[in-house]
C-alpha positions as CSV (number, residue, x, y, z in Angstrom):
1,M,0.2,-81.5,62.2
2,C,-1.0,-80.4,58.8
3,T,-3.0,-82.8,56.7
4,L,-3.1,-83.3,53.0
5,A,-6.8,-83.1,53.0
6,V,-6.6,-79.3,52.7
7,I,-3.5,-79.3,50.4
8,I,-2.5,-75.9,51.7
9,C,-0.9,-76.1,55.1
10,S,-1.7,-74.1,58.2
11,A,0.1,-70.8,58.6
12,A,1.8,-71.8,61.9
13,A,3.4,-75.0,60.5
14,L,4.5,-73.3,57.3
15,D,6.2,-70.5,59.3
16,G,8.5,-73.2,60.6
17,I,9.1,-74.6,57.2
18,Y,9.9,-71.3,55.4
19,G,10.6,-68.7,58.0
20,S,14.4,-68.7,58.2
21,E,15.0,-69.4,54.5
22,T,12.7,-66.6,53.3
23,A,14.3,-64.1,55.6
24,A,17.8,-65.1,54.5
25,N,17.0,-64.7,50.8
26,S,17.8,-61.1,49.9
27,N,16.1,-61.4,46.6
28,L,12.6,-61.8,48.2
29,L,10.4,-58.8,48.9
30,P,8.7,-59.0,52.3
31,P,5.0,-59.8,51.7
32,I,3.0,-56.9,52.9
33,S,-0.3,-55.2,52.2
34,V,-0.5,-51.6,51.0
35,K,-3.5,-50.2,52.8
36,S,-5.7,-47.6,51.2
37,S,-6.1,-44.1,52.6
38,T,-7.6,-42.1,49.8
39,F,-10.7,-42.4,47.7
40,Q,-9.2,-40.6,44.6
41,R,-6.9,-42.3,42.1
42,P,-3.6,-40.5,41.7
43,Q,-3.7,-37.9,38.9
44,D,-0.7,-39.4,37.1
45,W,-2.4,-42.8,36.7
46,A,-3.5,-43.9,33.3
47,P,-7.2,-43.1,32.6
48,Y,-8.3,-46.7,32.7
49,R,-6.0,-48.0,35.6
50,P,-8.5,-49.5,38.0
51,A,-8.7,-48.2,41.5
52,L,-9.2,-51.6,43.2
53,H,-8.8,-54.4,40.7
54,L,-5.5,-56.1,40.2
55,T,-3.5,-55.3,37.0
56,P,0.2,-55.6,36.0
57,A,2.3,-52.5,35.8
58,K,2.8,-53.1,32.1
59,H,2.7,-55.8,29.4
60,W,0.0,-58.5,29.3
61,M,-2.0,-60.6,31.8
62,N,-4.6,-63.4,31.5
63,D,-5.5,-66.6,33.4
64,P,-5.5,-66.6,37.2
65,Q,-3.7,-69.4,39.0
66,R,-5.1,-70.7,42.3
67,P,-3.6,-69.0,45.3
68,I,-1.9,-70.8,48.2
69,M,-1.4,-69.6,51.8
70,I,2.0,-69.7,53.5
71,G,2.6,-68.0,56.9
72,G,-0.6,-66.0,56.7
73,V,0.2,-64.7,53.3
74,W,-1.7,-65.5,50.1
75,H,0.6,-66.3,47.1
76,Y,-1.2,-65.7,43.8
77,Y,0.1,-66.2,40.3
78,Y,-1.3,-65.2,36.9
79,L,-0.3,-65.7,33.3
80,Y,1.9,-62.8,32.1
81,N,3.7,-62.0,28.8
82,A,6.4,-59.3,29.0
83,D,7.0,-59.6,25.3
84,Y,3.5,-58.6,24.2
85,P,2.6,-57.7,21.5
86,E,5.9,-58.5,19.6
87,G,6.5,-61.9,21.3
88,N,4.4,-64.9,22.3
89,G,4.3,-67.1,25.4
90,T,3.2,-66.7,29.0
91,E,4.9,-67.3,32.3
92,W,3.7,-67.2,36.0
93,Y,3.8,-63.7,37.6
94,H,3.7,-63.7,41.4
95,T,1.8,-61.4,43.7
96,T,1.0,-61.6,47.5
97,S,-1.7,-60.4,49.8
98,T,-2.7,-60.7,53.4
99,D,-6.4,-59.8,52.7
100,L,-7.1,-60.6,49.0
101,V,-7.8,-56.9,48.5
102,H,-4.4,-55.3,48.6
103,W,-1.6,-56.8,46.5
104,Q,2.2,-56.6,46.2
105,D,4.2,-57.6,43.1
106,H,7.1,-60.0,43.3
107,G,8.0,-60.5,39.6
108,V,8.1,-63.7,37.5
109,A,8.1,-66.9,39.5
110,I,8.3,-69.4,36.6
111,D,10.0,-68.2,33.4
112,K,9.0,-69.3,30.0
113,Y,11.3,-71.0,27.4
114,K,13.9,-72.2,30.0
115,N,13.7,-76.0,29.9
116,G,13.1,-76.6,26.2
117,L,9.4,-77.5,26.6
118,G,8.0,-74.0,25.7
119,D,6.1,-71.4,27.6
120,I,4.4,-71.7,31.0
121,E,0.7,-71.9,30.8
122,T,-2.2,-72.5,33.2
123,G,-2.0,-75.1,36.0
124,S,-2.1,-75.2,39.8
125,A,0.1,-75.2,42.8
126,V,-0.2,-77.3,46.0
127,I,1.9,-77.7,49.1
128,D,3.2,-81.2,49.5
129,V,3.1,-81.3,53.3
130,N,3.7,-85.0,53.7
131,N,6.4,-85.2,51.0
132,T,4.5,-87.5,48.6
133,A,6.6,-86.3,45.7
134,G,9.9,-86.7,47.4
135,F,11.1,-83.0,47.2
136,G,10.9,-82.4,50.9
137,A,8.0,-81.9,53.3
138,G,6.4,-78.5,52.6
139,A,7.7,-78.1,49.1
140,V,5.4,-76.0,46.8
141,I,4.7,-78.1,43.7
142,A,3.3,-76.4,40.6
143,I,2.0,-78.5,37.7
144,M,1.1,-76.7,34.5
145,T,0.9,-77.0,30.8
146,Q,3.9,-76.3,28.6
147,Q,3.5,-75.9,24.9
148,H,6.2,-76.3,22.3
149,E,5.6,-76.2,18.6
150,G,1.8,-76.6,19.2
151,V,2.2,-79.7,21.4
152,Q,0.8,-79.4,25.0
153,R,2.4,-81.4,27.8
154,Q,2.2,-81.2,31.6
155,S,5.3,-80.3,33.6
156,L,6.2,-80.1,37.3
157,F,8.1,-77.3,39.0
158,I,9.3,-77.1,42.6
159,S,9.8,-74.2,45.0
160,T,11.6,-74.6,48.3
161,D,11.6,-70.9,49.2
162,G,7.9,-70.5,49.9
163,G,6.6,-70.0,46.4
164,Y,8.8,-67.1,45.2
165,R,10.9,-69.0,42.6
166,F,10.4,-72.4,41.0
167,K,12.8,-74.9,39.4
168,A,11.9,-77.4,36.7
169,Y,11.8,-81.0,37.6
170,N,14.5,-83.0,35.8
171,G,11.9,-85.6,34.7
172,N,9.7,-83.2,32.8
173,P,7.3,-83.6,31.1
174,I,5.6,-85.7,33.8
175,M,2.7,-86.3,31.3
176,D,3.5,-86.5,27.6
177,N,0.9,-85.6,25.0
178,P,-1.0,-88.7,23.8
179,G,-1.7,-87.1,20.4
180,A,-4.4,-84.7,21.5
181,E,-4.8,-81.2,20.0
182,H,-6.2,-79.8,23.3
183,W,-4.6,-81.2,26.5
184,R,-4.0,-78.5,29.1
185,D,-4.8,-76.6,32.3
186,P,-4.3,-79.2,35.0
187,K,-6.0,-78.5,38.3
188,I,-4.8,-80.6,41.3
189,V,-6.7,-81.4,44.5
190,W,-6.2,-83.9,47.2
191,D,-9.0,-86.5,47.5
192,D,-8.9,-87.2,51.3
193,T,-11.5,-89.9,51.0
194,R,-9.2,-92.0,48.8
195,N,-5.8,-90.6,49.9
196,E,-4.6,-89.7,46.5
197,W,-4.0,-86.7,44.3
198,L,-6.8,-85.9,41.7
199,M,-6.3,-84.0,38.5
200,V,-8.8,-82.5,36.0
201,L,-7.5,-81.7,32.6
202,A,-9.1,-79.8,29.7
203,E,-9.1,-82.1,26.6
204,G,-11.1,-80.3,23.9
205,H,-14.7,-81.2,24.4
206,K,-13.8,-83.4,27.4
207,I,-12.6,-83.0,31.0
208,G,-10.2,-85.9,31.8
209,F,-9.8,-87.2,35.3
210,Y,-6.4,-88.6,36.5
211,T,-5.1,-89.8,39.9
212,S,-1.6,-90.0,41.4
213,P,0.1,-91.1,44.6
214,D,3.1,-88.7,44.2
215,L,2.2,-85.8,41.8
216,K,4.7,-87.3,39.2
217,H,2.9,-90.4,37.9
218,W,-0.6,-90.1,36.8
219,A,-3.2,-92.7,35.8
220,Y,-6.2,-91.8,33.5
221,Q,-9.5,-92.7,35.1
222,S,-12.3,-91.3,32.9
223,G,-13.7,-88.4,30.9
224,F,-16.6,-86.1,31.2
225,E,-17.7,-85.1,27.6
226,R,-19.9,-82.2,26.4
227,N,-20.0,-81.3,22.7
228,E,-22.2,-78.2,22.8
229,L,-20.0,-75.9,24.8
230,G,-17.0,-75.2,22.5
231,I,-13.5,-76.0,23.6
232,L,-13.3,-76.5,27.4
233,E,-10.6,-74.8,29.3
234,C,-9.3,-74.1,32.9
235,P,-11.3,-76.9,34.7
236,D,-11.8,-77.0,38.4
237,L,-13.1,-79.7,40.8
238,F,-13.9,-79.3,44.5
239,R,-16.3,-80.6,47.2
240,M,-18.7,-78.4,49.1
241,S,-21.4,-78.8,51.7
242,L,-24.9,-78.0,50.6
243,D,-26.5,-75.3,52.8
244,G,-23.7,-75.6,55.3
245,D,-24.5,-79.2,56.1
246,P,-21.3,-81.3,56.3
247,A,-23.3,-84.5,56.1
248,N,-24.7,-83.4,52.7
249,T,-21.8,-82.6,50.3
250,R,-21.6,-82.4,46.5
251,W,-18.7,-82.3,44.1
252,V,-18.5,-79.3,41.8
253,L,-17.0,-79.6,38.3
254,A,-16.3,-76.2,36.7
255,T,-14.8,-75.2,33.4
256,G,-14.4,-72.3,31.0
257,A,-16.7,-72.8,28.0
258,N,-18.6,-71.1,25.3
259,G,-22.4,-70.6,25.7
260,F,-23.1,-69.4,22.1
261,K,-25.7,-72.2,21.6
262,K,-27.6,-70.8,24.6
263,G,-27.4,-67.1,23.7
264,K,-24.4,-66.4,25.9
265,T,-20.7,-65.8,25.3
266,T,-17.6,-67.4,26.9
267,G,-17.6,-67.8,30.6
268,T,-17.3,-70.1,33.6
269,L,-19.9,-72.8,34.1
270,Y,-20.3,-75.8,36.4
271,W,-22.2,-79.0,37.3
272,T,-22.8,-80.4,40.8
273,G,-22.6,-84.1,41.2
274,D,-20.7,-87.1,42.6
275,W,-17.1,-88.3,42.3
276,D,-16.6,-92.0,43.0
277,G,-12.8,-92.2,42.5
278,E,-13.2,-92.9,38.8
279,H,-16.1,-91.1,37.3
280,F,-17.9,-87.8,37.8
281,T,-21.7,-88.1,37.5
282,A,-23.6,-84.8,37.1
283,D,-26.8,-84.1,39.0
284,R,-28.3,-82.6,35.8
285,E,-27.4,-82.5,32.1
286,D,-27.4,-78.7,31.8
287,P,-24.7,-76.7,33.5
288,Q,-25.1,-73.5,35.5
289,W,-23.2,-70.3,35.1
290,L,-20.9,-69.0,37.9
291,D,-21.2,-65.6,36.3
292,A,-23.7,-64.5,33.7
293,G,-21.7,-61.5,32.5
294,A,-19.6,-61.2,29.4
295,D,-16.2,-61.1,31.2
296,F,-15.6,-63.7,33.8
297,Y,-13.3,-66.4,32.4
298,A,-10.6,-68.9,33.5
299,A,-11.9,-68.7,37.1
300,V,-10.2,-70.5,40.0
301,T,-11.5,-71.3,43.4
302,W,-9.7,-72.2,46.7
303,D,-10.4,-72.8,50.4
304,A,-9.2,-71.1,53.5
305,P,-6.6,-73.3,55.3
306,R,-7.1,-71.7,58.7
307,Q,-10.6,-73.1,59.0
308,T,-11.6,-76.5,60.2
309,D,-12.3,-79.2,57.6
310,T,-16.0,-78.7,58.1
311,K,-15.8,-75.0,57.7
312,Q,-13.7,-75.4,54.5
313,L,-16.6,-77.2,53.0
314,D,-19.0,-74.4,53.7
315,S,-17.4,-71.8,51.4
316,R,-14.5,-71.0,49.1
317,F,-12.9,-68.0,47.4
318,A,-13.1,-67.4,43.7
319,I,-11.4,-65.0,41.2
320,G,-11.8,-64.7,37.5
321,W,-10.2,-63.0,34.5
322,L,-12.3,-60.0,33.5
323,N,-11.9,-60.2,29.7
324,N,-13.2,-62.1,26.7
325,W,-11.0,-63.6,23.9
326,A,-13.5,-62.0,21.3
327,Y,-11.9,-58.6,22.1
328,A,-9.1,-59.2,24.6
329,T,-6.4,-57.7,22.4
330,S,-8.5,-54.7,21.4
331,L,-9.0,-52.9,24.7
332,P,-7.8,-49.3,24.9
333,T,-5.4,-49.7,27.7
334,D,-2.0,-48.4,26.9
335,E,0.1,-49.0,30.0
336,W,-0.8,-52.7,30.2
337,H,-3.0,-55.2,28.2
338,G,-5.2,-58.1,28.9
339,G,-8.0,-56.7,31.1
340,V,-8.1,-57.0,34.9
341,N,-8.8,-59.6,37.6
342,S,-12.2,-59.6,39.2
343,I,-12.5,-58.8,42.9
344,V,-12.2,-61.9,45.1
345,R,-15.6,-63.5,45.9
346,R,-16.7,-65.9,48.5
347,I,-18.8,-68.7,47.1
348,S,-21.1,-71.2,48.8
349,L,-23.4,-74.0,47.7
350,Q,-27.0,-73.3,48.5
351,S,-30.4,-74.7,47.6
352,V,-32.1,-72.2,45.2
353,D,-35.5,-73.1,43.9
354,G,-34.9,-76.7,44.8
355,K,-31.5,-77.3,43.3
356,P,-27.9,-76.8,44.4
357,Q,-26.4,-73.5,43.2
358,L,-23.2,-71.6,43.8
359,V,-23.9,-68.2,45.3
360,S,-21.2,-65.5,45.2
361,Q,-20.6,-62.4,47.3
362,P,-17.7,-59.9,47.7
363,I,-15.4,-61.1,50.5
364,G,-15.8,-59.4,53.8
365,A,-12.4,-57.7,53.6
366,F,-13.7,-55.7,50.7
367,D,-16.0,-53.8,53.1
368,K,-13.0,-52.1,54.6
369,L,-12.6,-50.1,51.4
370,E,-16.0,-48.4,52.0
371,G,-16.3,-44.7,53.0
372,T,-19.3,-42.7,54.2
373,E,-22.5,-44.0,52.8
374,E,-25.3,-41.9,51.4
375,R,-28.7,-43.5,51.9
376,R,-32.2,-42.9,50.6
377,S,-35.4,-44.9,51.5
378,D,-38.7,-45.3,49.7
379,V,-37.8,-43.5,46.5
380,K,-40.5,-43.6,43.8
381,V,-39.3,-43.3,40.3
382,T,-42.0,-42.4,37.8
383,T,-42.1,-42.2,34.0
384,A,-43.1,-38.5,34.2
385,S,-40.6,-37.1,36.6
386,T,-36.8,-37.0,37.1
387,V,-35.5,-38.3,40.4
388,T,-32.3,-36.8,41.6
389,L,-29.9,-39.4,43.0
390,P,-26.8,-38.8,45.0
391,Q,-23.8,-38.6,42.6
392,P,-20.6,-40.7,42.9
393,T,-17.6,-38.5,43.6
394,T,-15.0,-41.2,43.0
395,D,-14.1,-43.5,40.1
396,A,-14.8,-46.6,42.3
397,Y,-17.9,-47.0,44.3
398,R,-20.5,-49.5,45.5
399,L,-24.2,-49.0,44.8
400,R,-26.8,-51.2,46.6
401,V,-30.5,-50.9,45.9
402,E,-33.5,-52.9,46.9
403,L,-36.4,-52.8,44.4
404,D,-40.0,-53.5,45.3
405,A,-41.0,-56.4,43.1
406,A,-44.6,-55.1,43.2
407,S,-43.6,-52.0,41.2
408,N,-45.9,-51.6,38.2
409,A,-43.1,-50.6,35.9
410,K,-42.0,-52.9,33.1
411,E,-38.4,-52.3,34.0
412,V,-36.0,-49.9,35.8
413,R,-32.7,-48.8,34.4
414,F,-29.7,-47.4,36.3
415,R,-27.3,-45.4,34.1
416,L,-23.8,-45.7,35.4
417,K,-20.5,-44.1,34.3
418,E,-22.7,-41.5,32.5
419,K,-21.2,-38.6,30.7
420,G,-22.9,-37.0,27.7
421,E,-24.0,-39.7,25.3
422,H,-21.9,-42.4,27.0
423,F,-23.2,-44.6,29.8
424,V,-23.7,-48.2,30.9
425,I,-27.1,-49.6,32.0
426,V,-27.7,-52.0,34.9
427,G,-31.4,-52.8,34.9
428,Y,-34.2,-55.1,36.0
429,N,-37.2,-56.2,34.0
430,F,-40.1,-56.8,36.3
431,S,-42.3,-58.5,33.6
432,D,-39.9,-61.4,33.0
433,S,-37.8,-61.2,36.2
434,T,-34.6,-60.5,34.4
435,V,-31.5,-58.5,35.4
436,F,-29.4,-57.1,32.6
437,V,-26.3,-55.1,31.7
438,K,-26.1,-53.0,28.5
439,R,-22.9,-51.4,27.4
440,E,-23.5,-50.5,23.8
441,K,-23.3,-46.9,24.7
442,D,-20.0,-46.9,26.5
443,A,-16.9,-45.1,25.1
444,I,-15.5,-48.0,23.0
445,A,-18.6,-50.0,22.1
446,E,-18.9,-48.7,18.5
447,A,-15.4,-49.8,17.7
448,M,-15.7,-53.2,19.3
449,P,-16.9,-56.5,17.8
450,E,-20.7,-57.1,17.9
451,V,-20.4,-59.5,20.9
452,Y,-19.2,-56.6,23.0
453,R,-22.5,-54.8,22.4
454,K,-24.6,-57.9,23.3
455,V,-27.0,-57.4,26.3
456,M,-26.0,-59.7,29.1
457,K,-28.9,-60.9,31.2
458,S,-30.1,-63.5,33.7
459,M,-33.4,-64.5,35.2
460,V,-33.6,-63.8,38.9
461,K,-36.8,-64.0,40.9
462,A,-37.7,-61.6,43.6
463,R,-37.1,-62.9,47.2
464,N,-39.6,-61.9,49.8
465,G,-40.9,-59.2,47.4
466,I,-37.5,-57.6,46.9
467,V,-34.8,-57.6,44.2
468,K,-31.4,-56.7,45.6
469,L,-28.7,-55.2,43.4
470,D,-25.2,-54.9,44.8
471,I,-23.0,-53.2,42.1
472,I,-19.2,-52.8,42.3
473,V,-18.1,-50.0,39.9
474,D,-14.5,-49.3,39.0
475,T,-12.8,-47.5,36.1
476,T,-13.0,-50.4,33.7
477,S,-15.6,-52.8,35.2
478,I,-19.0,-53.3,36.7
479,E,-19.7,-56.4,38.8
480,V,-23.4,-56.9,39.7
481,F,-24.4,-59.2,42.6
482,V,-28.1,-59.9,42.6
483,N,-30.1,-61.2,45.6
484,D,-27.1,-61.7,47.8
485,G,-25.1,-63.3,45.0
486,E,-27.7,-65.7,43.6
487,T,-26.6,-64.3,40.2
488,V,-23.6,-62.2,39.2
489,L,-22.9,-60.3,36.0
490,S,-19.4,-59.1,35.4
491,N,-18.5,-56.8,32.5
492,L,-15.7,-54.6,31.4
493,V,-16.8,-51.1,30.7
494,F,-14.9,-48.1,29.3
495,A,-16.2,-44.6,29.9
496,P,-14.8,-41.1,29.2
497,V,-12.4,-39.7,31.9
498,G,-14.5,-38.5,34.8
499,A,-17.6,-40.2,33.7
500,N,-19.2,-41.0,37.1
501,G,-22.7,-39.7,36.5
502,L,-25.6,-41.8,38.0
503,S,-29.3,-41.6,37.0
504,V,-32.4,-43.8,37.0
505,D,-35.3,-44.3,34.6
506,S,-38.5,-46.2,35.1
507,I,-40.0,-47.7,31.9
508,G,-43.7,-48.5,31.5
509,G,-44.8,-47.5,35.0
510,N,-43.5,-46.6,38.4
511,T,-40.6,-48.2,40.3
512,D,-40.5,-48.2,44.0
513,I,-36.9,-48.3,45.4
514,R,-37.1,-49.4,49.0
515,S,-33.5,-48.7,49.7
516,F,-30.7,-46.8,47.9
517,R,-27.1,-46.9,49.3
518,L,-24.1,-45.2,47.6
519,T,-20.6,-45.7,49.1
520,P,-17.3,-44.5,47.8
521,L,-14.5,-47.1,47.7
522,K,-10.9,-46.4,48.6
523,V,-8.1,-46.9,46.1
524,A,-6.2,-50.2,46.6
525,P,-2.9,-49.5,44.9
526,V,-0.6,-52.4,44.0
527,K,2.8,-52.3,45.7
528,R,5.1,-52.5,42.6
529,R,8.6,-53.7,42.3
530,D,9.3,-50.8,40.1
531,V,8.1,-47.7,42.1
532,D,7.9,-45.7,38.9
533,A,5.4,-48.1,37.2
534,Q,1.8,-47.8,38.4
């Protein structure tokens, strides 16, 4: 039997709950994955339509909502505005996937402005396996913020068809605003130690903690306050084993925040610590960054329900919104707006230089997009000569390099998406052990706010004398995983059509590249409800 400890039930049990009802509902599209077979984007696609990152066919997208699994299918939602730019308000748009790489659209699952409490904003969905809320065993319960005339409240919606469509609870709002300006983005988890639901809520400069026996009645427990990180948004709370040891676990509190006081922009940061049922106590005062790039916000994480409880503590999935509110409405995409979703990553909690740290890597299913690899070994890049590298032949590709930390260069710079005077640089500074991404020379940088042109960087030490860069390149993004995901830098980039040039420069000395691997990536088209919209 399924347990609430995982909050998302096993596939076999949920097949029994939803199988007949889903098949009988003619309005539901069968959840399938559209597998890739080509490495070239269709010629009729818009210039900036990603080859392998999720986007809507049209209109606006932003915050991801945590996926749930039903019958072996992931059900994923994101905030969507079909009225953009003329009208405001978001709602939950629904997509499914069997591998978290290929996606199928199913349309809006929760409509805005239907129950008198406003639009549908960020929240989270769980499967109430043991019927704690009284809507039936296995009902999908979504709790999210609704905003009406500037007042934010928390509402509950119920799905009895497996997460395709939700109905508003008659007792909404389940949490009325206590007079706070910022009071939003509830994230719900099951605390199996105390047998109760646990909510984290963004309250301006504070994360509030609430508990409930039934998802409808919530009691405030405490707050975690930080005044130097701007307005906190989209919090998350989960427990993980450290270094895979189930006897040594830490709670992780994550949130969207602003790092301007530390030379960063908005992003997703986190603390490790303890949760005692009432209070979260951080291990350290300063947070860490889940992604050091400019464009990784409103991130969500989730576990895999088909694993044992112990394995679920080992690792989780994560996805973020690749965009930044400093320029979110200024991007040159015409068919849709709001940026893109990141690729799905697998995160684990590991000891790095003596402290717990989240480590991120592309999920294993992503490897199936790879084509034939071109490899070079022991390449020496000097300041006096030009090294000819294999050139990408596709808009999406994966570049993996291993740099010899003993190189006598000051830094090495890889120019990606290069065409004429436009390019993006991913580099490593050997003198201060810093990886960096520079996009002030991409196709739109001059017209964007200054923050877009800011160099994003992070200190990453060599491991065993090597610095590893694993770079995922798509038409509008670059995601850089350093040293097996010890640090990640995700950035939107916009290059001229066909700008897939690749070159390397060594500055202030020679760089020894121990290994260079270039791999094309297959297109992962979204299966659209409207076959004419892509």
